[in-house]
MARBA-3410 file (N, C-alpha, C, O; in Angstrom, 1 decimal):
133
0.9,-1.2,0.0,0.0,0.0,0.0,0.9,1.2,0.0,1.9,1.3,0.7 ~ 0.5,2.2,-0.8,1.3,3.4,-0.9,0.4,4.6,-0.7,-0.7,4.7,-1.2 ~ 0.9,5.6,0.2,0.1,6.8,0.5,1.0,8.0,0.3,2.1,8.0,0.8 ~ 0.4,9.0,-0.4,1.2,10.2,-0.5,0.8,11.2,0.6,-0.3,11.7,0.6 ~ 1.7,11.4,1.5,1.4,12.2,2.7,2.0,13.6,2.5,2.6,13.9,1.5
1.8,14.4,3.6,2.3,15.8,3.5,3.8,15.9,3.4,4.3,16.9,2.9 ~ 4.6,14.9,3.8,6.0,14.9,3.7,6.6,14.1,2.6,7.8,14.1,2.3 ~ 5.7,13.3,1.9,6.1,12.4,0.9,5.4,11.1,0.9,4.4,10.9,1.6 ~ 5.9,10.2,0.1,5.2,8.9,-0.1,5.6,7.9,1.0,6.8,7.9,1.4 ~ 4.7,7.2,1.5,4.9,6.1,2.5,4.4,4.8,2.0,3.3,4.7,1.5
5.2,3.8,2.2,4.8,2.4,1.7,4.7,1.6,3.0,5.5,1.6,3.9 ~ 3.6,0.8,3.0,3.4,-0.1,4.2,3.0,-1.5,3.6,2.1,-1.6,2.8 ~ 3.7,-2.5,4.1,3.3,-3.9,3.6,1.9,-4.2,4.2,1.7,-3.9,5.4 ~ 1.1,-4.8,3.4,-0.2,-5.1,3.9,-0.2,-6.5,4.7,0.0,-7.5,4.1 ~ -0.5,-6.4,6.0,-0.6,-7.7,6.7,-1.8,-8.5,6.4,-2.8,-8.0,6.0
-1.6,-9.8,6.5,-2.8,-10.7,6.3,-3.4,-10.9,7.7,-2.8,-10.9,8.7 ~ -4.7,-11.2,7.7,-5.5,-11.4,8.9,-5.3,-10.3,9.9,-5.4,-10.5,11.1 ~ -4.9,-9.1,9.5,-4.8,-8.0,10.4,-3.6,-8.0,11.3,-3.6,-7.2,12.3 ~ -2.6,-8.8,11.1,-1.5,-8.8,12.1,-0.1,-8.8,11.5,0.7,-7.9,12.0 ~ 0.2,-9.6,10.5,1.5,-9.6,10.1,1.6,-9.7,8.5,0.7,-10.3,7.9
2.7,-9.2,8.0,2.8,-9.2,6.5,4.2,-9.7,6.2,4.6,-10.8,6.7 ~ 4.9,-9.0,5.3,6.2,-9.4,5.0,6.2,-10.4,3.8,5.2,-10.7,3.2 ~ 7.4,-10.9,3.4,7.5,-11.8,2.3,7.6,-13.2,2.9,8.4,-13.5,3.7 ~ 6.7,-14.1,2.4,6.7,-15.5,2.9,6.9,-16.4,1.8,6.3,-16.4,0.8 ~ 7.9,-17.3,2.0,8.2,-18.4,1.1,9.0,-19.4,1.8,9.8,-19.1,2.7
8.8,-20.7,1.4,9.6,-21.7,2.0,10.9,-21.9,1.3,11.7,-22.8,1.6 ~ 11.1,-21.1,0.2,12.3,-21.2,-0.6,13.1,-19.9,-0.5,12.6,-18.8,-0.8 ~ 14.3,-20.0,0.0,15.1,-18.8,0.2,15.4,-18.0,-1.0,15.3,-16.8,-1.0 ~ 15.6,-18.6,-2.1,15.8,-17.9,-3.4,14.5,-17.1,-3.8,14.7,-15.9,-4.1 ~ 13.4,-17.7,-3.6,12.1,-16.9,-4.0,11.9,-15.8,-3.0,11.5,-14.7,-3.4
12.2,-16.0,-1.7,12.0,-15.0,-0.7,13.0,-13.8,-1.0,12.6,-12.6,-0.9 ~ 14.2,-14.1,-1.4,15.2,-13.0,-1.8,14.6,-12.3,-3.0,14.7,-11.0,-3.0 ~ 14.1,-13.0,-4.0,13.5,-12.3,-5.2,12.3,-11.3,-4.7,12.2,-10.2,-5.2 ~ 11.5,-11.8,-3.8,10.4,-11.0,-3.3,10.9,-9.7,-2.6,10.4,-8.6,-2.9 ~ 11.9,-9.9,-1.8,12.4,-8.8,-1.0,13.1,-7.8,-2.0,13.0,-6.6,-1.8
13.8,-8.3,-3.0,14.5,-7.4,-3.9,13.4,-6.7,-4.7,13.6,-5.5,-5.0 ~ 12.3,-7.3,-5.1,11.3,-6.6,-5.8,10.6,-5.5,-5.0,10.3,-4.4,-5.5 ~ 10.4,-5.8,-3.7,9.9,-4.9,-2.7,10.9,-3.7,-2.6,10.4,-2.5,-2.7 ~ 12.1,-3.9,-2.5,13.2,-2.9,-2.4,13.1,-2.0,-3.6,13.2,-0.8,-3.5 ~ 13.1,-2.6,-4.8,13.1,-1.8,-6.1,11.8,-1.0,-6.1,11.9,0.2,-6.6
10.7,-1.5,-5.7,9.4,-0.8,-5.8,9.5,0.4,-4.8,9.2,1.5,-5.2 ~ 10.0,0.2,-3.6,10.1,1.3,-2.6,11.0,2.4,-3.1,10.7,3.6,-3.0 ~ 12.2,2.0,-3.7,13.1,3.1,-4.2,12.6,3.8,-5.4,12.8,5.0,-5.6 ~ 11.9,3.0,-6.3,11.3,3.6,-7.5,10.2,4.7,-7.1,10.0,5.6,-7.9 ~ 9.6,4.5,-6.0,8.5,5.4,-5.6,9.1,6.7,-4.9,8.3,7.6,-4.6
10.4,6.7,-4.7,11.0,7.8,-4.0,10.3,8.1,-2.6,9.9,9.2,-2.3 ~ 10.2,7.0,-1.8,9.5,7.1,-0.5,10.3,7.8,0.5,11.5,7.8,0.5 ~ 9.6,8.3,1.5,10.3,8.8,2.7,10.3,7.8,3.8,11.1,7.8,4.7 ~ 9.4,6.8,3.7,9.3,5.7,4.7,8.7,4.5,4.1,7.8,4.6,3.3 ~ 9.2,3.3,4.4,8.6,2.1,4.0,8.7,1.1,5.2,9.7,1.0,5.9
7.5,0.5,5.5,7.4,-0.4,6.6,7.1,-1.8,6.1,6.2,-2.0,5.3 ~ 7.8,-2.8,6.7,7.4,-4.2,6.4,7.3,-4.8,7.8,8.3,-4.8,8.5 ~ 6.2,-5.4,8.1,6.0,-6.1,9.3,6.4,-7.6,9.1,5.9,-8.2,8.2 ~ 7.3,-8.0,10.0,7.7,-9.4,9.9,6.6,-10.4,10.1,5.6,-10.1,10.7 ~ 6.8,-11.6,9.5,5.8,-12.6,9.6,6.3,-13.6,10.7,7.4,-14.1,10.6
5.5,-13.9,11.7,6.0,-14.9,12.8,6.1,-16.3,12.3,6.8,-17.1,12.9 ~ 5.5,-16.7,11.2,5.7,-18.0,10.7,6.7,-18.1,9.6,6.8,-19.2,8.9 ~ 7.5,-17.1,9.4,8.5,-17.0,8.4,9.7,-17.8,8.9,10.4,-17.4,9.8 ~ 9.9,-19.0,8.3,11.0,-19.9,8.8,12.4,-19.4,8.4,13.4,-19.8,9.1 ~ 12.5,-18.7,7.3,13.8,-18.3,6.8,14.4,-17.1,7.4,15.6,-17.0,7.6
13.5,-16.2,7.9,14.0,-14.9,8.5,15.0,-14.2,7.8,16.1,-13.8,8.3 ~ 14.8,-14.0,6.5,15.7,-13.2,5.7,15.3,-11.7,5.9,14.2,-11.3,5.7 ~ 16.3,-10.9,6.3,16.0,-9.5,6.7,16.1,-8.6,5.5,17.1,-8.6,4.8 ~ 15.1,-7.7,5.2,15.2,-6.8,4.2,16.2,-5.7,4.5,16.5,-5.5,5.7 ~ 16.7,-4.9,3.5,17.6,-3.8,3.7,16.8,-2.8,4.6,15.6,-2.5,4.2
17.4,-2.3,5.6,16.7,-1.3,6.5,17.7,-0.4,7.2,18.9,-0.8,7.3 ~ 17.2,0.7,7.7,18.0,1.6,8.5,17.4,1.9,9.9,17.9,2.7,10.6 ~ 16.3,1.2,10.2,15.7,1.3,11.5,14.9,0.1,11.7,14.3,-0.5,10.8 ~ 14.9,-0.4,13.0,14.1,-1.6,13.4,13.3,-1.2,14.6,13.8,-0.7,15.6 ~ 12.1,-1.6,14.6,11.2,-1.4,15.7,10.6,-2.7,16.1,9.9,-3.4,15.2
10.8,-3.2,17.3,10.3,-4.5,17.7,9.2,-4.3,18.8,9.4,-3.6,19.8 ~ 8.1,-4.9,18.5,6.9,-4.8,19.5,6.4,-6.2,19.7,6.4,-7.0,18.8 ~ 5.9,-6.4,20.9,5.3,-7.7,21.2,3.8,-7.6,21.4,3.2,-8.6,21.7 ~ 3.3,-6.4,21.3,1.9,-6.2,21.5,1.5,-4.8,21.7,2.4,-3.9,21.8 ~ 0.2,-4.5,21.7,-0.2,-3.2,22.0,-0.6,-3.1,23.5,-1.3,-4.0,24.0
0.0,-2.1,24.2,-0.2,-2.0,25.6,-1.1,-0.8,25.9,-1.0,0.3,25.3 ~ -1.9,-0.9,27.0,-2.7,0.2,27.5,-2.2,0.5,28.9,-2.2,-0.3,29.7 ~ -1.8,1.8,29.1,-1.3,2.2,30.4,-2.4,2.2,31.4,-3.5,2.8,31.1 ~ -2.2,1.6,32.5,-3.2,1.6,33.6,-2.7,2.2,34.9,-3.3,2.2,35.9 ~ -1.5,2.9,34.7,-0.9,3.5,35.9,-1.8,4.7,36.3,-2.4,5.4,35.5
-1.9,4.9,37.6,-2.6,6.1,38.1,-4.1,5.8,38.3,-4.9,6.6,38.8 ~ -4.6,4.5,38.0,-6.0,4.2,38.2,-6.1,3.3,39.4,-5.3,2.3,39.6 ~ -7.1,3.6,40.3,-7.3,2.7,41.4,-7.9,1.4,41.0,-7.6,0.3,41.5 ~ -8.9,1.5,40.1,-9.6,0.3,39.7,-9.3,0.0,38.3,-9.9,0.5,37.3 ~ -8.2,-0.8,38.0,-7.7,-1.1,36.7,-8.8,-1.7,35.8,-8.9,-1.3,34.6
-9.5,-2.7,36.3,-10.5,-3.4,35.4,-11.5,-2.4,34.9,-11.9,-2.4,33.7 ~ -12.0,-1.6,35.8,-13.1,-0.7,35.4,-12.5,0.4,34.4,-13.2,0.7,33.5 ~ -11.3,0.8,34.7,-10.7,1.8,33.8,-10.5,1.3,32.4,-10.8,1.9,31.4 ~ -10.0,0.0,32.3,-9.8,-0.6,31.0,-11.2,-0.8,30.3,-11.3,-0.6,29.1 ~ -12.2,-1.3,31.1,-13.5,-1.6,30.5,-14.1,-0.3,29.9,-14.8,-0.4,28.9
-13.8,0.8,30.4,-14.3,2.1,29.9,-13.8,2.4,28.5,-14.5,3.1,27.7 ~ -12.6,1.9,28.1,-12.1,2.3,26.8,-12.3,1.1,25.8,-11.9,1.3,24.6 ~ -12.9,0.0,26.2,-13.1,-1.1,25.3,-14.5,-0.9,24.8,-15.5,-0.5,25.5 ~ -14.7,-1.3,23.5,-16.0,-1.2,22.8,-17.0,-2.1,23.6,-16.7,-3.1,24.1 ~ -18.3,-1.6,23.6,-19.3,-2.2,24.3,-19.5,-3.7,24.0,-19.7,-4.5,24.9
-19.5,-4.1,22.7,-19.6,-5.5,22.3,-18.5,-6.3,22.9,-18.7,-7.5,23.4 ~ -17.3,-5.8,22.9,-16.1,-6.6,23.5,-16.3,-6.7,25.0,-16.0,-7.8,25.5 ~ -16.8,-5.7,25.7,-17.0,-5.8,27.1,-18.0,-6.9,27.4,-17.8,-7.7,28.3 ~ -19.1,-7.0,26.6,-20.1,-8.0,26.8,-19.5,-9.4,26.6,-19.7,-10.3,27.3 ~ -18.6,-9.5,25.6,-18.0,-10.8,25.3,-17.0,-11.2,26.5,-16.9,-12.4,26.8
-16.3,-10.2,27.0,-15.4,-10.5,28.1,-16.2,-10.9,29.3,-15.8,-11.9,30.0 ~ -17.3,-10.2,29.6,-18.1,-10.6,30.8,-18.7,-12.0,30.6,-18.8,-12.8,31.6 ~ -19.1,-12.3,29.4,-19.7,-13.6,29.1,-18.6,-14.7,29.3,-18.9,-15.8,29.9 ~ -17.4,-14.4,28.9,-16.3,-15.4,29.0,-16.0,-15.6,30.5,-15.8,-16.7,31.0 ~ -16.0,-14.5,31.3,-15.7,-14.6,32.7,-16.8,-15.4,33.4,-16.5,-16.2,34.3
-18.1,-15.2,33.0,-19.2,-15.9,33.6,-19.1,-17.4,33.4,-19.5,-18.2,34.2 ~ -18.5,-17.8,32.2,-18.4,-19.2,31.8,-17.0,-19.7,32.2,-16.6,-20.8,31.7 ~ -16.2,-19.0,33.0,-14.9,-19.4,33.4,-14.0,-19.8,32.3,-13.2,-20.7,32.3 ~ -14.0,-19.0,31.2,-13.1,-19.2,30.1,-11.7,-18.8,30.5,-11.5,-17.7,31.1 ~ -10.7,-19.6,30.1,-9.3,-19.2,30.4,-8.6,-19.2,29.1,-9.0,-19.8,28.1
-7.5,-18.4,29.1,-6.6,-18.3,28.0,-5.3,-18.8,28.3,-4.7,-18.5,29.4 ~ -4.7,-19.7,27.5,-3.4,-20.2,27.7,-2.6,-20.0,26.4,-3.1,-19.8,25.3 ~ -1.3,-20.0,26.5,-0.4,-19.9,25.4,0.0,-21.3,25.0,0.6,-22.0,25.8 ~ -0.2,-21.6,23.7,0.2,-23.0,23.2,0.7,-22.8,21.8,-0.1,-22.6,20.9 ~ 2.0,-22.9,21.6,2.6,-22.7,20.3,2.9,-24.0,19.6,3.7,-24.0,18.6
2.2,-25.1,20.0,2.5,-26.4,19.4,1.9,-26.5,18.0,2.2,-27.5,17.3 ~ 1.0,-25.6,17.6,0.4,-25.7,16.3,0.9,-24.7,15.3,0.2,-24.4,14.3 ~ 2.1,-24.1,15.5,2.6,-23.1,14.6,2.8,-23.7,13.2,2.5,-23.0,12.2 ~ 3.3,-25.0,13.1,3.4,-25.6,11.8,2.1,-25.7,11.0,2.0,-25.5,9.8 ~ 1.0,-26.1,11.8,-0.3,-26.2,11.2,-0.8,-24.8,10.7,-1.3,-24.7,9.6
-0.6,-23.7,11.5,-1.0,-22.4,11.1,-0.2,-22.0,9.8,-0.8,-21.4,8.9 ~ 1.1,-22.3,9.8,1.9,-21.9,8.6,1.4,-22.6,7.4,1.3,-22.0,6.3 ~ 1.2,-23.9,7.5,0.7,-24.7,6.3,-0.7,-24.3,5.9,-1.0,-24.2,4.7 ~ -1.6,-24.0,6.9,-2.9,-23.5,6.5,-2.9,-22.2,5.8,-3.6,-22.0,4.8 ~ -2.0,-21.3,6.2,-1.8,-20.0,5.5,-1.3,-20.2,4.1,-1.7,-19.6,3.2
-0.3,-21.1,4.0,0.3,-21.3,2.7,-0.7,-21.9,1.7,-0.8,-21.5,0.6 ~ -1.6,-22.8,2.2,-2.6,-23.4,1.4,-3.6,-22.4,1.0,-4.1,-22.4,-0.2 ~ -4.0,-21.5,1.9,-5.0,-20.4,1.5,-4.4,-19.5,0.5,-5.1,-19.1,-0.5 ~ -3.1,-19.2,0.6,-2.4,-18.3,-0.4,-2.4,-18.9,-1.7,-2.6,-18.3,-2.7 ~ -2.2,-20.3,-1.8,-2.2,-21.0,-3.1,-3.5,-21.0,-3.7,-3.7,-20.8,-4.9
-4.6,-21.1,-2.9,-6.0,-21.1,-3.4,-6.4,-19.8,-4.0,-7.1,-19.7,-4.9 ~ -5.9,-18.7,-3.3,-6.3,-17.3,-3.7,-5.4,-16.7,-4.8,-5.7,-15.6,-5.3 ~ -4.3,-17.4,-5.2,-3.4,-16.9,-6.2,-3.5,-17.7,-7.5,-2.8,-17.4,-8.5
END
C-alpha cells in the first residue's frame, strides 16, 4: 500500500489477517526475489518511509535492507494512576467486546499460550495463499 502524505510517499506492507505481513516463502531464493522486488518498488517510488511487518511463521527470517528496526510484542494500554484497573480498561473497550469479556468470565473461560500448532498455522496460511493466487 502506498500513500502520498504531506512529507512524501509512505509504503506499508499489507498484513494478512490484520496482524503480520512481509515476504513469505519456504524457498530462500524466492524470498530473496520478493524482497528485492519490494526494495526496487520502494526506491522507485521515492518514498520517505517504508514499513514491512515481519511474519511470525517465516521460517527463513531473511532480513530486508533497512536503517531502522522497531520491535513490538503487542499493544499496551497504560493503567498507571488508576485505582480500579479493570473498570478503567473496560471504559475504553468497545461495548460489544465488554459483553464478550463478561460472558467469558461468567463461563470461566481461560486463555493459555500454546505454540504447538505453529506448523499447522503456517501450512494452513500457505494453502490459503495458493488457493487465492
